[in-house]
BAVO-367885 format. One record per residue (C-alpha): x, y, z; residue in one letter; residue number from 1. Coordinates in Angstrom, 3 decimals, padded with zeros to 6 digits. Example, Ala and Ser with C-alpha at 12.3 -4.5 7.8 and 13.67 -1.06 7.14 Angstrom:
# BAVO-367885
<X 012.300; Y -004.500; Z 007.800; code a; pos 1>
<X 013.670; Y -001.060; Z 007.140; code s; pos 2>
//
This chain:
# BAVO-367885
<X -003.411; Y -001.724; Z 028.321; code m; pos 1>
<X -004.803; Y -004.624; Z 026.288; code t; pos 2>
<X -002.668; Y -006.994; Z 024.293; code t; pos 3>
<X -003.911; Y -005.343; Z 021.108; code k; pos 4>
<X -002.302; Y -002.021; Z 022.098; code e; pos 5>
<X 001.341; Y -001.466; Z 021.280; code r; pos 6>
<X 003.694; Y 001.297; Z 022.334; code t; pos 7>
<X 004.512; Y 003.726; Z 019.535; code v; pos 8>
<X 007.971; Y 005.273; Z 019.563; code s; pos 9>
<X 008.365; Y 009.028; Z 019.769; code r; pos 10>
<X 009.762; Y 009.196; Z 016.253; code g; pos 11>
<X 006.819; Y 007.259; Z 014.848; code d; pos 12>
<X 004.410; Y 009.460; Z 016.794; code a; pos 13>
<X 005.983; Y 012.617; Z 015.343; code v; pos 14>
<X 005.862; Y 011.162; Z 011.836; code a; pos 15>
<X 002.189; Y 010.229; Z 012.246; code m; pos 16>
<X 001.372; Y 013.691; Z 013.617; code a; pos 17>
<X 003.056; Y 015.323; Z 010.609; code m; pos 18>
<X 001.149; Y 012.961; Z 008.348; code f; pos 19>
<X -002.139; Y 014.068; Z 009.918; code i; pos 20>
<X -001.225; Y 017.754; Z 009.575; code v; pos 21>
<X -000.301; Y 017.211; Z 005.920; code t; pos 22>
<X -003.596; Y 015.415; Z 005.275; code g; pos 23>
<X -005.581; Y 018.274; Z 006.798; code v; pos 24>
<X -003.625; Y 020.783; Z 004.678; code a; pos 25>
<X -004.303; Y 018.787; Z 001.496; code i; pos 26>
<X -008.020; Y 018.590; Z 002.289; code a; pos 27>
<X -008.176; Y 022.334; Z 003.031; code a; pos 28>
<X -006.337; Y 023.241; Z -000.174; code w; pos 29>
<X -008.612; Y 020.964; Z -002.216; code t; pos 30>
<X -011.710; Y 022.542; Z -000.663; code l; pos 31>
<X -010.422; Y 026.048; Z -001.374; code w; pos 32>
<X -009.423; Y 025.363; Z -005.000; code s; pos 33>
<X -012.635; Y 023.427; Z -005.737; code a; pos 34>
<X -014.754; Y 026.218; Z -004.239; code a; pos 35>
<X -012.937; Y 028.761; Z -006.410; code a; pos 36>
<X -013.538; Y 026.600; Z -009.490; code r; pos 37>
<X -017.237; Y 026.210; Z -008.646; code i; pos 38>
<X -017.575; Y 029.998; Z -008.356; code i; pos 39>
<X -015.801; Y 030.372; Z -011.705; code e; pos 40>
<X -018.096; Y 027.814; Z -013.348; code l; pos 41>
<X -021.227; Y 029.303; Z -011.813; code a; pos 42>
<X -020.297; Y 032.691; Z -013.264; code g; pos 43>
<X -020.429; Y 031.084; Z -016.696; code g; pos 44>
<X -018.254; Y 033.674; Z -018.462; code r; pos 45>
<X -014.699; Y 033.354; Z -019.808; code d; pos 46>
<X -014.252; Y 029.949; Z -018.192; code v; pos 47>
<X -011.108; Y 027.964; Z -019.104; code p; pos 48>
<X -011.910; Y 024.313; Z -019.798; code v; pos 49>
<X -009.435; Y 021.512; Z -020.481; code l; pos 50>
<X -010.487; Y 019.504; Z -023.547; code v; pos 51>
<X -008.969; Y 016.233; Z -024.765; code e; pos 52>
<X -008.927; Y 015.666; Z -028.506; code f; pos 53>
<X -008.603; Y 012.423; Z -030.473; code l; pos 54>
<X -005.538; Y 013.176; Z -032.568; code g; pos 55>
<X -006.984; Y 016.289; Z -034.203; code s; pos 56>
<X -004.577; Y 018.028; Z -036.622; code p; pos 57>
<X -003.536; Y 021.561; Z -035.722; code a; pos 58>
<X -000.964; Y 024.151; Z -036.810; code a; pos 59>
<X 001.720; Y 025.368; Z -034.411; code a; pos 60>
<X 003.066; Y 028.860; Z -035.137; code d; pos 61>
<X 006.834; Y 028.619; Z -034.571; code l; pos 62>
<X 009.553; Y 031.172; Z -035.215; code s; pos 63>
<X 010.726; Y 029.037; Z -038.171; code s; pos 64>
<X 007.238; Y 028.773; Z -039.650; code g; pos 65>
<X 004.042; Y 026.765; Z -039.297; code m; pos 66>
<X 004.296; Y 023.176; Z -038.147; code l; pos 67>
<X 001.464; Y 020.641; Z -038.356; code e; pos 68>
<X 000.930; Y 018.778; Z -035.093; code v; pos 69>
<X -001.567; Y 016.325; Z -033.629; code q; pos 70>
<X -003.602; Y 018.044; Z -030.934; code l; pos 71>
<X -003.948; Y 015.873; Z -027.838; code d; pos 72>
<X -005.331; Y 018.296; Z -025.266; code r; pos 73>
<X -005.830; Y 022.020; Z -024.991; code a; pos 74>
<X -007.466; Y 024.619; Z -022.776; code t; pos 75>
<X -010.291; Y 026.517; Z -024.411; code v; pos 76>
<X -011.887; Y 029.636; Z -022.959; code v; pos 77>
<X -015.661; Y 029.666; Z -023.240; code a; pos 78>
<X -017.148; Y 033.197; Z -023.383; code p; pos 79>
<X -020.346; Y 031.739; Z -021.932; code t; pos 80>
<X -021.130; Y 028.313; Z -020.545; code l; pos 81>
<X -024.580; Y 026.707; Z -020.915; code p; pos 82>
<X -026.202; Y 024.977; Z -017.921; code p; pos 83>
<X -025.496; Y 021.597; Z -019.554; code m; pos 84>
<X -021.792; Y 022.378; Z -019.081; code a; pos 85>
<X -021.959; Y 024.150; Z -015.712; code i; pos 86>
<X -023.840; Y 021.347; Z -013.923; code i; pos 87>
<X -021.355; Y 018.510; Z -014.639; code p; pos 88>
<X -018.478; Y 020.895; Z -013.975; code g; pos 89>
<X -019.830; Y 021.665; Z -010.505; code v; pos 90>
<X -020.592; Y 017.986; Z -009.874; code l; pos 91>
<X -016.997; Y 017.120; Z -010.799; code g; pos 92>
<X -015.651; Y 019.557; Z -008.217; code q; pos 93>
<X -018.038; Y 018.241; Z -005.567; code l; pos 94>
<X -016.899; Y 014.694; Z -006.366; code a; pos 95>
<X -013.298; Y 015.841; Z -005.963; code l; pos 96>
<X -014.053; Y 017.379; Z -002.552; code i; pos 97>
<X -015.822; Y 014.232; Z -001.345; code v; pos 98>
<X -013.038; Y 011.988; Z -002.672; code t; pos 99>
<X -010.115; Y 013.866; Z -001.155; code i; pos 100>
<X -012.012; Y 014.533; Z 002.066; code g; pos 101>
<X -013.067; Y 010.896; Z 002.421; code g; pos 102>
<X -009.600; Y 009.489; Z 001.749; code v; pos 103>
<X -007.909; Y 011.977; Z 004.087; code v; pos 104>
<X -010.488; Y 011.297; Z 006.823; code a; pos 105>
<X -009.875; Y 007.541; Z 006.592; code c; pos 106>
<X -006.104; Y 008.010; Z 006.705; code l; pos 107>
<X -006.343; Y 010.379; Z 009.679; code i; pos 108>
<X -008.523; Y 007.918; Z 011.594; code l; pos 109>
<X -006.073; Y 005.138; Z 010.715; code l; pos 110>
<X -003.135; Y 007.246; Z 011.923; code s; pos 111>
<X -004.980; Y 008.077; Z 015.143; code r; pos 112>
<X -005.576; Y 004.386; Z 015.842; code n; pos 113>
<X -001.921; Y 003.592; Z 015.181; code i; pos 114>
<X -000.847; Y 006.424; Z 017.503; code l; pos 115>
<X -002.980; Y 004.801; Z 020.203; code r; pos 116>
<X -001.114; Y 001.544; Z 019.645; code g; pos 117>
<X -003.875; Y -000.258; Z 017.737; code r; pos 118>
<X -002.459; Y -001.397; Z 014.400; code v; pos 119>
<X -003.845; Y -004.670; Z 013.059; code f; pos 120>
<X -007.507; Y -004.391; Z 014.000; code t; pos 121>
<X -010.771; Y -004.926; Z 012.149; code a; pos 122>
<X -011.540; Y -001.196; Z 012.221; code s; pos 123>
<X -008.181; Y -000.340; Z 010.631; code n; pos 124>
<X -008.736; Y -002.925; Z 007.914; code t; pos 125>
<X -012.129; Y -001.392; Z 007.171; code r; pos 126>
<X -010.616; Y 002.109; Z 007.069; code l; pos 127>
<X -007.995; Y 000.981; Z 004.534; code v; pos 128>
<X -010.554; Y -000.670; Z 002.258; code m; pos 129>
<X -013.130; Y 002.145; Z 002.560; code i; pos 130>
<X -010.502; Y 004.808; Z 001.850; code g; pos 131>
<X -009.266; Y 002.877; Z -001.169; code g; pos 132>
<X -012.753; Y 002.419; Z -002.609; code m; pos 133>
<X -013.580; Y 006.101; Z -002.079; code i; pos 134>
<X -010.386; Y 007.038; Z -003.908; code g; pos 135>
<X -011.024; Y 004.745; Z -006.877; code l; pos 136>
<X -014.719; Y 005.544; Z -007.338; code i; pos 137>
<X -014.260; Y 009.246; Z -006.642; code g; pos 138>
<X -011.393; Y 009.622; Z -009.106; code a; pos 139>
<X -013.437; Y 007.932; Z -011.835; code a; pos 140>
<X -016.493; Y 010.088; Z -011.064; code a; pos 141>
<X -014.438; Y 013.295; Z -011.110; code t; pos 142>
<X -012.920; Y 012.334; Z -014.452; code r; pos 143>
<X -016.343; Y 011.446; Z -015.864; code f; pos 144>
<X -017.884; Y 014.803; Z -014.947; code f; pos 145>
<X -014.855; Y 016.708; Z -016.243; code d; pos 146>
<X -015.285; Y 014.978; Z -019.610; code n; pos 147>
<X -018.969; Y 015.918; Z -019.640; code m; pos 148>
<X -017.974; Y 019.539; Z -018.996; code l; pos 149>
<X -015.417; Y 019.463; Z -021.835; code a; pos 150>
<X -017.815; Y 017.906; Z -024.351; code n; pos 151>
<X -020.656; Y 020.277; Z -023.460; code a; pos 152>
<X -018.274; Y 023.211; Z -023.790; code t; pos 153>
<X -017.103; Y 022.116; Z -027.237; code m; pos 154>
<X -020.708; Y 021.554; Z -028.332; code a; pos 155>
<X -021.515; Y 025.117; Z -027.321; code a; pos 156>
<X -018.440; Y 026.612; Z -029.038; code l; pos 157>
<X -018.564; Y 024.721; Z -032.353; code t; pos 158>
<X -021.282; Y 024.242; Z -034.919; code d; pos 159>
<X -020.121; Y 020.887; Z -036.268; code g; pos 160>
<X -018.889; Y 017.648; Z -034.678; code p; pos 161>
<X -015.479; Y 017.677; Z -032.998; code t; pos 162>
<X -013.308; Y 014.637; Z -032.324; code d; pos 163>
<X -013.108; Y 014.893; Z -028.552; code t; pos 164>
<X -012.960; Y 012.119; Z -025.989; code a; pos 165>
<X -016.412; Y 011.127; Z -024.775; code v; pos 166>
<X -014.857; Y 009.689; Z -021.636; code i; pos 167>
<X -011.148; Y 009.381; Z -021.054; code s; pos 168>
<X -010.113; Y 007.189; Z -018.139; code i; pos 169>
<X -006.864; Y 005.288; Z -018.493; code e; pos 170>
<X -007.407; Y 001.830; Z -016.987; code p; pos 171>
<X -003.799; Y 001.077; Z -016.010; code f; pos 172>
<X -003.500; Y 003.637; Z -013.150; code p; pos 173>
<X -006.839; Y 002.461; Z -011.740; code f; pos 174>
<X -005.809; Y -001.197; Z -011.980; code l; pos 175>
<X -002.489; Y -000.384; Z -010.326; code l; pos 176>
<X -004.237; Y 001.547; Z -007.549; code a; pos 177>
<X -006.750; Y -001.277; Z -007.036; code a; pos 178>
<X -003.887; Y -003.781; Z -006.821; code f; pos 179>
<X -002.050; Y -001.616; Z -004.270; code a; pos 180>
<X -005.212; Y -001.265; Z -002.175; code i; pos 181>
<X -005.765; Y -005.020; Z -002.303; code s; pos 182>
<X -002.191; Y -005.667; Z -001.180; code v; pos 183>
<X -002.454; Y -003.219; Z 001.727; code v; pos 184>
<X -005.840; Y -004.650; Z 002.733; code g; pos 185>
<X -004.424; Y -008.171; Z 002.612; code t; pos 186>
<X -001.498; Y -007.106; Z 004.797; code v; pos 187>
<X -003.880; Y -005.784; Z 007.434; code f; pos 188>
<X -006.069; Y -008.894; Z 007.282; code v; pos 189>
<X -003.056; Y -011.204; Z 007.629; code v; pos 190>
<X -001.568; Y -009.032; Z 010.355; code g; pos 191>
<X -004.856; Y -009.079; Z 012.238; code q; pos 192>
<X -004.999; Y -012.896; Z 012.053; code r; pos 193>
<X -001.364; Y -013.307; Z 013.116; code l; pos 194>
<X -001.922; Y -010.946; Z 016.018; code q; pos 195>
<X -004.902; Y -012.978; Z 017.216; code r; pos 196>
<X -002.865; Y -016.159; Z 016.958; code e; pos 197>
<X 000.031; Y -014.561; Z 018.862; code t; pos 198>
<X -002.297; Y -013.316; Z 021.581; code e; pos 199>
<X -003.718; Y -016.824; Z 021.914; code g; pos 200>
<X -000.240; Y -018.128; Z 022.684; code l; pos 201>
<X 000.389; Y -015.576; Z 025.426; code v; pos 202>
//
């Protein structure tokens, strides 16, 4: 055993194994649901599409009467979808599959290395940063294609212009995620340096 390898306790090993199983289950569920959505989009008929509106007025039919509300988002059902809507919809699902699969793969590889007693290593640092970048870029790409699907759907359903979001990506969650990834990456870099220094003293 090299000095870079540490003994992992049985409890930690069980927790890591459960983490890996959970990651595989998440990836499998994402693949199944995305495949079902792609089949639904490819059919092109009676497809529900989530659309985000820019404060459009609407009337809500309540038991006490009609109430005017500001429509923020709604699901519309398109009797038929044009290719200009189907293509970005499919691309969005493919981006989701790649994103979830890439992040889960990086986390599984990281967990495997930790189970083998290798924690603060250059490969683990790369896995953390690569997984984080895949998550950030993939989430933005998925959101972008979903907005293209929504706008193309509304263009096909309405004759006139509709106040819908061209692209709706809230920056705060992405900034928070980027900050968290940077912190975790920094922890691994510092831990790797401290481990090298400690090994030099042994």
